N, C-alpha and C positions, 0 to 999 in steps of 0.2 A: 505493498500499499502508497503510495508515496505522500512524504511529508500536504499536508494538509495549505493550500494558499490561504492568501492574509482575510480573502471574502470572505473562507471557509468558516478560518478563525477568530474572526469577527461574528460571526452569523452564531459559532458555535458561543461564545460571548454571552448574546442578548440575551440567546434561551439561557445560561447562567444565572443569569444575570437577573429574573426573569423568574424561574425556579428561587432564589433564593428570599425574593418576596423585592426584588426591586432594589434594596439594599445588601451590600455585601461589600469586604475588605478585597483588596486587590488577591490576596492569599487564599479567601474562600471561592472567589470566582476560579482561579488556577486550577484549584481540582476538583474543580465540576467539572470543569472543561474537558480535562485530563483523565475523571471519569466515565463521560459520555464515550457511551457503548459504543460508537461510528470511530473511533479510533484504536486498531490494536494492537497489542501491547509492543508492537515490534518499532510501532509508530512514536510509541510513548521514550521512549527505551534510546533514542535514532537520533548520534551527534547532532548537535546542531552547528555545519563548520566543515573547515577539513583538518584542521586535529583535536588530537584528547583531549585537551584543557577547555574547547570550545566548548556551553552548554547544551548540556543534552534537553530536552526538546519540552521537559519543564515552565525556561527559561524562556524557551525563545515561547510562546505560547503567556509566561511571564509578561514579555517586552509586548508580546502584540493588547495584551486586556490592560498596561500600563494608559500606553495610543488610546486605544478603546472608550475608554475610560478619563480622557485628559489628565490624569495623573504625572 
């Protein structure tokens, strides 16, 4: 499964925020997005970038959540 696009992550972020009652911390939103059934375990473990020091998928989600939520 390929890495979700920005638009797909934004959609997951909006749904997560709705599921959490419209207000949640970035960490709560990140966790809800990561747990979404459309994301495979392989995608969640996928390195983001080209080196092993690069943050993994949860950090990738966190960056998108922060942008989407204006943080």
